[in-house]
C-alpha positions in Angstrom: 86.7 44.9 -10.9 86.7 45.9 -7.3 89.3 45.6 -4.6 89.7 47.3 -1.2 93.2 48.6 -2.0 94.6 49.2 -5.5 98.5 49.2 -5.4 100.2 50.9 -8.3 103.7 49.6 -8.7 104.9 46.0 -8.6 108.4 46.4 -7.2 109.3 45.0 -3.8 107.4 47.7 -1.9 104.1 47.1 -3.8 104.4 43.4 -3.6 105.2 43.4 0.1 102.3 45.7 0.8 99.9 43.4 -1.0 101.2 40.4 0.9 101.0 42.0 4.3 97.4 43.2 3.6 96.3 39.8 2.3 97.8 38.1 5.4 95.4 40.3 7.4 92.4 39.6 5.2 92.5 43.0 3.3 91.9 42.5 -0.4 94.3 44.2 -2.9 95.4 44.2 -6.5 98.8 45.2 -7.9 99.3 47.1 -11.2 102.8 47.0 -12.7 103.9 48.9 -15.8 106.7 46.5 -16.7 106.8 42.8 -17.4 107.8 40.4 -14.6 111.0 39.5 -16.3 111.9 43.2 -16.4 111.2 43.7 -12.7 113.3 40.7 -11.9 116.2 41.9 -14.1 116.7 45.2 -12.2 119.9 45.2 -10.1 119.4 47.1 -6.9 120.6 47.4 -3.3 121.3 44.3 -1.2 121.7 45.6 2.4 118.6 44.9 4.5 118.1 46.4 7.9 117.0 44.2 10.7 113.6 45.7 10.6 113.0 44.7 7.0 114.3 41.2 7.7 111.8 40.9 10.5 108.9 42.1 8.2 109.8 39.5 5.6 109.8 36.8 8.2 106.4 38.0 9.6 105.1 37.9 6.0 106.2 34.3 5.6 108.9 35.1 3.0 112.1 35.0 5.0 113.2 31.4 4.8 115.4 31.7 1.7 116.8 35.0 2.9 117.8 33.3 6.2 119.3 30.3 4.4 121.2 32.2 1.6 121.8 35.7 2.9 125.0 36.9 4.6 124.7 38.4 8.0 127.1 41.4 8.5 127.9 42.5 12.0 129.8 45.7 10.9 131.2 47.8 8.1 134.5 49.4 7.2 134.9 53.2 6.7 138.2 54.5 5.4 139.2 58.0 4.4 142.1 60.5 4.7 144.4 57.8 5.9 142.1 56.6 8.7 140.3 53.3 8.8 137.4 52.6 11.2 135.6 49.4 11.8 132.0 50.1 12.9 131.0 47.0 14.9 127.2 46.9 14.7 127.0 43.8 17.0 129.1 45.3 19.8 127.6 48.8 19.6 123.9 48.0 18.9 123.6 44.2 19.3 122.1 44.2 15.8 123.2 43.2 12.3 122.3 43.8 8.6 121.6 41.1 6.0 123.2 41.1 2.6 120.5 39.7 0.3 119.8 41.2 -3.2 116.6 43.2 -3.9 116.0 40.9 -6.8 115.9 37.9 -4.5 113.5 39.7 -2.2 111.3 40.5 -5.2 111.4 36.8 -6.4 110.4 35.6 -2.9 107.5 37.9 -2.8 106.3 36.9 -6.3 106.5 33.2 -5.4 104.4 33.6 -2.3 101.8 35.9 -4.0 101.5 33.4 -6.8 101.0 30.6 -4.3 98.1 32.4 -2.6 96.6 33.6 -5.9 97.0 37.3 -5.4 96.1 39.3 -8.6 99.0 41.1 -10.3 98.6 42.9 -13.6 101.9 43.3 -15.5 102.4 45.6 -18.5 99.6 47.8 -17.2 99.8 50.9 -19.3 98.2 54.3 -19.3 97.5 54.1 -15.5 95.3 57.0 -14.4 93.9 57.8 -10.9 90.4 59.2 -10.6 88.6 60.7 -7.6 91.5 60.3 -5.2 90.0 63.1 -3.1 86.5 61.5 -3.1 84.9 58.6 -1.2 84.8 56.5 -4.4 88.3 56.5 -6.1 89.1 54.3 -9.1 92.0 53.5 -11.3 92.0 52.9 -15.1 94.6 51.2 -17.2 95.1 49.2 -20.4 96.7 45.9 -20.8 97.3 44.5 -24.3 95.1 47.3 -25.7 92.2 46.3 -23.5 90.8 48.9 -21.0 90.3 48.0 -17.3 88.9 49.8 -14.3 89.6 49.1 -10.6 87.1 50.5 -8.1 88.6 50.7 -4.7 88.6 52.3 -1.2 92.2 53.4 -1.2 95.1 53.7 -3.6 98.7 52.9 -2.6 101.3 54.7 -4.8 104.4 52.4 -4.9 105.3 53.4 -8.5 108.6 55.2 -8.0 109.9 58.6 -8.7 108.5 58.8 -12.2 105.2 57.2 -11.5 101.7 58.8 -11.7 100.8 58.6 -8.0 102.8 61.5 -6.6 101.7 63.7 -9.6 98.1 63.0 -8.7 98.5 65.1 -5.6 97.9 68.7 -6.6 100.9 71.0 -6.8 99.1 73.4 -4.5 99.2 70.7 -1.8 102.6 69.1 -2.5 105.9 70.4 -1.1 109.0 69.0 -2.6 112.5 69.2 -1.2 115.5 68.2 -3.3 119.3 68.3 -3.4 120.9 67.0 -6.6 124.6 65.9 -6.2 127.2 66.9 -8.8 128.3 63.3 -9.5 127.1 59.8 -10.1 128.0 56.3 -9.1 129.6 54.0 -11.8 128.8 50.5 -10.7 129.8 47.1 -12.0 128.7 43.6 -11.2 131.3 40.9 -11.5 131.5 37.2 -10.7 134.3 37.7 -8.2 134.6 37.2 -4.4 134.1 40.3 -2.3 137.0 42.6 -1.4 136.4 42.0 2.3 134.1 40.2 4.6 132.2 43.4 5.2 131.4 46.4 3.0 134.1 49.0 2.5 133.2 52.7 2.2 136.2 54.5 1.0 136.7 58.3 0.8 139.6 59.4 -1.4 141.0 62.5 -3.0 140.2 61.0 -6.4 136.6 60.3 -5.3 134.5 57.9 -3.3 134.5 54.1 -3.8 132.4 51.3 -2.4 133.1 47.6 -2.3 129.9 45.7 -1.8 128.7 42.1 -2.5 125.7 40.0 -3.5 127.0 36.6 -2.5 130.3 34.8 -2.0 131.1 35.0 -5.7 129.2 38.0 -6.9 130.5 41.5 -6.1 129.1 45.0 -6.7 131.6 47.8 -6.7 131.1 51.6 -7.3 133.2 54.6 -8.1 132.2 58.3 -7.9 132.4 59.7 -11.4 131.4 63.0 -13.1 127.9 63.1 -14.5 129.3 63.6 -17.9 130.9 60.1 -17.9 129.3 57.1 -19.6 129.6 53.4 -18.8 131.0 52.8 -22.3 133.9 55.2 -21.6 135.1 52.9 -18.8 136.8 49.6 -19.7 136.8 46.9 -17.1 140.6 47.3 -16.7 140.2 51.1 -16.2 137.5 50.5 -13.5 139.6 48.0 -11.6 142.7 50.2 -11.8 140.8 53.2 -10.4 139.2 51.2 -7.7 142.6 50.0 -6.5 143.8 53.6 -6.3 140.9 54.6 -4.1 141.3 51.7 -1.6 143.9 51.3 1.2 146.8 49.2 0.0 146.0 46.1 2.1 142.6 45.9 0.4 143.8 46.9 -3.1 146.5 44.2 -3.1 144.1 41.4 -2.4 141.3 42.6 -4.7 140.2 39.9 -7.1 139.1 41.3 -10.5 137.2 39.9 -13.5 135.0 40.8 -16.4 131.9 42.8 -15.6 128.5 41.3 -16.3 126.6 44.7 -15.8 127.8 48.2 -15.8 125.9 51.5 -15.3 126.0 55.0 -13.9 123.4 56.3 -11.5 122.9 59.9 -10.6 122.5 60.8 -6.9 119.8 63.0 -5.3 118.1 63.5 -2.0 114.4 64.1 -2.5 111.3 64.2 -0.2 107.7 65.0 -1.1 105.2 66.0 1.5 102.5 65.0 2.4 102.6 61.2 1.7 98.7 61.0 1.9 96.0 63.0 0.1 92.4 62.0 0.1 92.4 58.2 -0.6 95.9 58.0 -2.1 99.0 57.1 0.0 102.6 57.1 -1.2 105.3 54.7 -0.3 108.9 54.3 -1.2 110.5 56.1 -4.2 107.2 57.7 -5.1 107.6 59.9 -2.0 111.4 60.1 -1.4 114.8 59.3 -2.9 118.0 58.9 -1.0 121.6 58.7 -2.2 122.7 55.0 -1.9 125.6 55.8 0.5 123.5 54.9 3.5 121.8 51.8 2.0 118.4 53.2 2.9 116.4 53.1 -0.4 114.7 49.7 -0.1 114.7 49.9 3.7 112.9 53.2 3.8 110.3 51.8 1.4 109.8 48.9 3.7 109.2 51.1 6.8 106.6 53.0 4.7 104.9 49.8 3.7 104.9 48.6 7.3 103.3 51.8 8.5 100.8 51.9 5.7 99.8 48.2 5.9 99.2 48.4 9.7 97.2 51.6 9.2 95.0 50.1 6.5 94.5 46.9 8.5 93.5 49.0 11.5 91.1 51.0 9.3 89.2 47.9 8.3 89.2 46.8 11.9 87.4 50.0 12.8 90.2 52.4 13.8 90.9 55.2 11.2 93.4 57.1 13.3 96.6 55.3 12.1 95.8 56.0 8.5 95.1 59.7 9.3 98.5 59.8 10.9 100.3 57.7 8.2 102.0 60.6 6.4 103.3 62.3 9.6 104.5 58.9 11.0 106.3 57.8 7.9 107.9 61.2 7.2 109.4 61.4 10.7 111.5 58.3 9.9 112.1 59.4 6.2 113.7 62.7 7.3 115.9 61.0 9.8 117.1 58.3 7.4 117.6 60.9 4.6 119.7 63.0 7.0 121.9 59.9 7.6 122.3 59.2 3.9 123.1 62.9 3.2 125.7 63.0 6.0 127.4 59.8 4.8 127.5 61.3 1.3 129.0 64.5 2.5 131.6 62.8 4.6 133.0 60.5 2.0 132.6 62.1 -1.5 134.6 64.7 -3.3 132.8 68.1 -3.8 135.4 70.0 -5.9 133.5 73.2 -6.0 133.6 73.5 -2.2 137.4 73.5 -2.0 139.9 72.6 0.7 137.8 73.6 3.7 135.3 70.7 3.1 138.1 68.2 2.7 139.7 69.2 6.0 136.3 69.0 7.7 135.8 65.5 6.2 139.1 64.4 7.6 138.3 65.8 11.0 134.9 64.0 11.0 136.5 60.6 10.1 139.2 61.2 12.7 136.5 61.9 15.3 134.6 58.8 14.3 137.7 56.7 14.8 138.3 58.1 18.3 134.7 58.3 19.6 132.6 55.3 20.6 129.6 57.7 20.8 130.1 58.7 17.2 130.5 55.1 16.1 127.3 54.1 18.0 125.3 56.9 16.3 126.5 55.7 12.9 125.8 52.1 13.8 122.3 53.0 15.1 121.4 54.7 11.8 123.0 52.1 9.6 121.2 49.0 11.1 118.0 51.0 11.0 116.1 53.3 13.3 113.1 51.6 15.0 109.7 51.6 13.4 
C-alpha cells in the first residue's frame, strides 16, 4: 500500500496528526501496536492547554470537550505553610481545560472512523526502512500477515519505547536525561474533587497532587520511593497519607472512597535531538518525556503535532522550508516546557539526598511566589501554555 505519510503510533498524537493532515488533503495511515480497547483503557493526563483546545476545535473534534470538560481559571500551590492561588484568568486572560486524555482519544477515533481514515491496530514487528533515502517504507505484520507501506515521510508518534527514535543513528542522536529518585503513586476514585481547582502540595513527607477527571471522578497522587509497589498501599493508607500532606482545610473536607485504579509511575526528564532525520520526524514521547508536575506531556505532543502537520501541509503545497525547520522549531518549545516541568518538580518534591539547604530554598521560592505578581504571572504563562 502507498500513503503520503505513515504515522507510527496510534495514541492521541498520532491520531491528531492523521486528522489534521487529512483535513488539508494529505493522505496518511496510522500503525498502532496495541488494540483499540487497550489504547482507550490507558489512564493519562487531563489538563489541556488552551493551545491544544484550539487545535481540537480546528480539527472538528472539540464539541464534546467544550460540552463536558471543566474550565479551570487557576490552580492552588501550597508548601512550607504558604498557600498561593495562581489566577490564570487575571494574570494571563487564559484558562486550561480538564478533559481526560482517554476522552480526547475517543473523540479522535470517532472522527477518523467517520471519514474512513485507515488505522491498523495490533501492528507488530514494525520496522522502518530507508528513512534517509527518497523512498522510505515501513513493514509490519498483523495477524501473522506481512504488510508494507511505501510513503514520502514517516511520523514517529510511538512513544519512548517505540522504534522511531532508535531508527535515528546513535552517531546523530544526542539524548539528555535526568531520572528522579522517586515515583508518583496515583489512584483513581469515584469521588468528588478535593477542590474546584487542582492542588499542588509540597510537604516534608513528600509531594501530593489532587486532580480530577470530572465532578465525580478524582485522580490523586503521592510522591513515593521507587521501591514501593501499588500493592503495598491499601486505600486507607493512601487516603491517610494524602490528608497528612494537605493543608488542614483541604484535608478535613476530602471525600474518600475505594480506588478503581492504582499505579506507580517513575519520573524523568528526557529530550532527544534532533527530532527529524532524513524522512522521519518524531513527535511527543518518542522525542521527549517530562515529569507530570507541569501537566505538559500531552500538551507538548500536541504542539509537536501542530508544527509537524503544518510543515507537511506546506511541503505538499510547494514550500519545504517549514519541514526543514521542524526539529529546531519544536525543540525550542520543548526545552522551555521541560524547564517549567523540571522547576515545578524541584520546587515541590522532597529530595532527601540534597539535605536541608534545598528545603530552605524551596520555602523561599514558594514565599517569593506568594508575594510577587511577576512570579505568579511567569508560572501562569507557562502553565496555560507558551504560544505555538
